[in-house]
N, C-alpha and C positions, 0 to 999 in steps of 0.2 A: 504494499499500499504506500502511496506517495505522500510526502509531507508537504502541507501547505506552506506557501511563503508567508512568513509571519511579518506583520507590519509593526515594527518596534519603534515607531516615531514617538517623540515626546508627547505627553498628554496635553495638547493644545487644542483649542477649538478649531475644527475644520468647517469651512463654509459649505453649505449644501451644493451639490453639483448635479446636473441633469443626467450624468452618466454614472449610475452607481451599481450596475449589475455586471458581473457577480458582486454581491455585497461585500465579500472579502477578497483580498488578493488571491488570484488563482494559484493553486499549488503547482510546483514544478514536479514532473513525473520521473525525474532521473535518480531519485534516491529515497530510501526508506527513512522513517523516523529513527534518529539515533537515541540510544538510552541515555537518560540523564543521571549523573552521579551526584548525590548530595555533597555540598561543599563541606570541607573539613574545618571545623572551627577551633581545634585545639592549638594550631600553630599557623602562622602565616606562610603561604606558599610563595617561594621565589619563582615568579613567572618566567623570568629570563632563563634561569637555570633549568626549570622544567622544560621550556621550549627547546633548549639546547639538547637536553637529554633525549627527547623524542625525536628531534631532527637527526640526531646521530644514531638512533636505534629504530629505523622504520619497521624492522621485524617485530620489535616489542610493541609498537603501536598496533600493527596487524593482529598480533596475538591477543592484545587486550580487547580490541574491537570484536575479534572473533568469539572470545569468551563471553562478553557481554551480549553480543548478538544471539548467542545460542540460548540465553535465558529468556529473551523476549518471546512472549506467547506460550511459554511452558506452563502447563497446568501445575497448580500446587497440590492437586490431589483431593482438594475439598469437595468439588462438584461430584467427583466419582464416588466419594464416601457417603453421599446423600442417599436416602431410601429411594427406591425406584419411583414411587409415586411423586416424590418431590422432584426428581430429575425430569419426569414428564411435564411437570408444571413449568420448570425452567425452560424446557424445549418449546413449550407453548408461548412463553414470553418472548423467546427468540423469533417465533413465527409472527407474533404481533409486531415486533420491532422491524421485521422485513417489510411489512406493509407500511410502517411509518417511513422507512427509507424511500419507498416508492412515491409517497406523497411528497417528501423532501425534493425529489428529482422533478416532480410535476411543478412544485412551487418555483424551483429555479428556472424552469422553461417558461412559466407564466411571467416571472419577473423579466426575463429576457424579451419576451414578446411586448410587455408593457414599455420597456425601455425603447424598443424599436418604434413602437406607436408614437411615443412622445418625441422621438428623434425626428420623425417626419414633420412634427410641428415646429421643432427648433430649426430645421433646415432652412426655411425661408429667411429667418433672422440672420443665420450665418451667411447666406448669399448676399444679403443687403449689406452686411458688415464688410464682406469682401469687395463689393463695389465701391463703398466709401473709402476703404483703405487704399485701393488701386486708383482712385480718382475717376471712376466712370459714373459715379453718382454722388449726390450730396444729401446729408440728413435733412429731414423736414424741420420746420420751425418748432413743431410740437415735440419732436424728438430731441432737439437741442435744449428746449425748455425743460423737458423731463430730466435731462442729464445734468442740468445745472446744480452746482453745490452751493451751500450757504457760505458765502465769502464776504469779507469786508469790501465796502464800495471802493476803498483805497486800493486794495489788491486788484480789483477789476480794472480800475483806471490805469494802474501800472501795467497790467497785462495788455491792454489795448494800446498804450503808448509806446511799447517796445518796438523798435525798428526791425525790419527783416535783416538777417545776417548777410554780410557781404553785399549789401546793397540789392539783394534779390528782391524783386517785386513779389508780393504775395500771390498775385494772379499766376505766377509761374510755378508755384508749388503744387504738385499734383498729389492728391490723396494725402496719405500719412506716410512720409518717407521712413523706411527702415522699421516699420511697425513690427513685423514678426521677429526680426532680429532683436530688437529692444525688449520685446515680450519674453523671448527665450532667455536673454541675458538676466532678466529679473527672477528667473526660476533657478534655485541654487544648483540643483543637480544637472540641469541642461547647460547652465553657464560654465560648469567645469569642463564640459566636453568641447566648448567652442574655443578654438585657438585664434590667435591674431591672424593667421593665414586664412581661416574659415570666414571671417567677417565679411570681406568683400564679396564672397560668393553668396553668403546668406543675406546680403542686402537686396538680392534679386528674388528672395522668397516672397511670393505674392499671396499665398493662402496655404493653410493647413486644414485639410478636411478628414472626416471620419466616415467609413463605410462599414456596414454590417453584412453578414452572410446569413443564409437560411439556417445554418447550424452555428453553434457557439464559436465565436471568434470575431476579429475585426481587422480592419486595414486602415492605416494612417497614410494619407495622400499629401505629399508636399509638392505644391505647384510653384514653378519658377518662371520668371520672365527670361527673355533671351540674355545670355551672359557669355563672358569669355572663357568659362571654366569647363562646362559640359554641354552636351546637346540635348539632354533630357528636358522635356517640358514638365514632366511629373516624375517623382521618385517615391516609390511606395515601400511601406514596411507592413507585413502581414503577420498577425499573431494567431496561431492555430492552437485549438484545444482538442483534446481527446474526447471520444464518445462517452466513455464511462465518467462517473462522478466519484468523489471521495466518500468516506464514511460519513462525513457531515453534510453531504449533498452538494459540495462545491465542484465546480468544473476543474479539470486537470489541464493546466497549461502544458503543451507538449514542446513546441518550438516556434521560432519566428523565421520568416524568410524576407529578404530585401531585394530590391531591384539592383541590377547591375548598372553602374553609372558609366555613361559614354563620355569619358574625359576627352577634352581636346588635347592636342599634342602638347606635352610639357606642362600640363595644368593639373595633374592628378594631385589633390591635396592630401591624400592618404599615404603618399610615398615621398621620400626624399632621396637625394643623391649623395652618397658618401664618396669621398676621394681618399685614395691610399697610395702613397709613393713606394714603389718597389725598386730595388737595386740589384742588377745582375752581378752574381758573385765573380764571374769571370771577366766581363768587359767593364764592370763598374758603372755601366750606363743605368740611368734611372728612367722610370716611366710611371705615369699616373693611371691608376686603375679606378674606374668609376663603378659604383655598385648601387643599385636601387634597393632601398630597404623600407619597411613600413614605418610610419610615424603617426603620432597622435593627431586625430582630426574628428570633428563632429560627424563627418560623412562615414566614419567607421560604423556609425549607428545603423547604417544600411547593410552592413556585412555582419549579422549577429553571430554569436557563438553557437556552434552546433551542439545539440543535446545528444550525449553518447548514447548508443544503442547496442544491444546484443552483448557480446563479450567485452566490449570496451566500456560498458555501462558500470563504472566504478564510482566510488564516493570520493570524488576529487574536490576538495574544498574550494580551490581556485576556480574550477569550472562552475561549481554550484554558485559561487558568489557572482561570477560574470553573468550567469543565466538569470539570477535573481535581480541584479542591477539592470540588465537589459529589459527584463519584463516590467520592472517598476517604472523605468523611464517611459515605456510605452503606455502604461496605465496613467502616469502623471499627465502625459500629453492628451490622452483620451478624456480623463475625468476632470482635469484642472485647466490646462492650457487652452484647449479648444473652447469649452463652455465659457470661460471667464477671461478671454484673451485681453479685453480692455482693462480688467483689473490688474493683470500682470504687467501690462504696458505702463499704466500709471503708477504701479507700485503698491496699490491698495491691497492686493491679495497677499502681500507679505505679512500683514498683520494676522492673517489666519494661520500662517506657518510659524508664528512666534518669532518673526524676524522684522527688521525694518530696512530701509534702503541703505543705512550706514553699515549694516551687517554685510552687505555685498561688496563693500570697498575692499580693494585687493590687500590693503594693509592689515585687515582684520583676520585674515587667514594665514596660518603657518603651514609651510610645506610639511607634509607628514614625515618625510625622511628626516627633516631637521628636528622635529619634535621627538622622533624616535631616538636620534643621535643624543639629544639631551638626556633622555631617560637612561640610555645605555652608559653615558658618561658618569651619571650618578651611580650606577650600579658598579662601575669599575672603581670609583673612589671608595665606595663603602665595602665592597666585597673582594676587591682586587682580582676581578675576573679577567680571563685572557681576551685577547682580541677576537679569537674565533668564537667564543661564547657570546661576546657582545653583539654579534651580528646575527644571532639566531632569532630574528623576527620574521613574521609572516611577510613574504614578498608582495610587492604591488603587482597588479595585473600589468602586462606589458603593453596592452593596446587600449585599455579602458581606464581613465582616471578614477581614482577612489574618491567618491563624493562624501561630503560630511553627512548627508543623509544615510548613505549606505554604511558609512563607518559606524554610526549609532546602531544600526540594525544588526551588524555582524559581530559586535564586541561580545 
């Protein structure tokens, strides 16, 4: 049985969103629930030393997991010791519970249908939003009045008197420039994926849409205007669920699929060129070798990690973490970014996440590597640990930055 993705965010108020089905984050189907071991309270555990011990003894880890795994689901013998008439009643309760599970599945299907029903009502609003953002339509006076906030008259006058930047005539400004780029940058997890090289390409992002299927699953559609980076007009990311549901009636997330990006020559933002100088041992002549290697980019989002299948389906914490992060990003775009894009653009949505605009300032975040180095330095001072032991921390994923949101969820 697969383990649901747990949403371990801080207990802050979340604004309601129109896309809330499944009601909980879908589980990933690639691993079973791991047994929990109660914490030992008699003495403090040196986490760095423990991590070093397990890192140096993978066979020990496998042995412990195997022993613990063999205990899961094993009967204590109590049920078997009951009188036959009592065991028949227990079996009857199991039969009743199976009916309950069938109703749970029907409940999830009805929720999905209700979500689709209301999505058809939201769609005209999203279409109108896209027209205004891209400058093909203007909001009505009623819509502008409804969207006004209570402000001081002085603030209103100041806003009206501000001249256009660089002498640009207001009539030349089309729609809302860089709307979706600004919206995504205000979302902490998405902002961490966007590099400086990505921003010029994402300025051409004209809309983000959601599509549903007949069966559980959804597709995110990113629409782009003509640009110098790729030929695609749309780039999609599809999240696919399995047919069965979990014990609690939740759908099981299986994997995601992304479109192949048709990059223009020399414009692939997901790769970089490394140069290396080589010297011939005999002639002493040198040459420059160029090698194309992967690099961090938001557009890696469309090349999701594969969900291991068959014999390769092992409990790899790094793969599981990447799958979880990839799924959570898709859910955030579906449930938060698309329905409340204007709130993310203005920054109002940050209050529902327990953040404010100052929290997004670059200076407020520390590089994870630096933070770990500080912790390891303290460990060396106190315990005189060796250099090898001091580097026994969980490695970062090579192609997906570790977001603060995911860091909280996986500690």
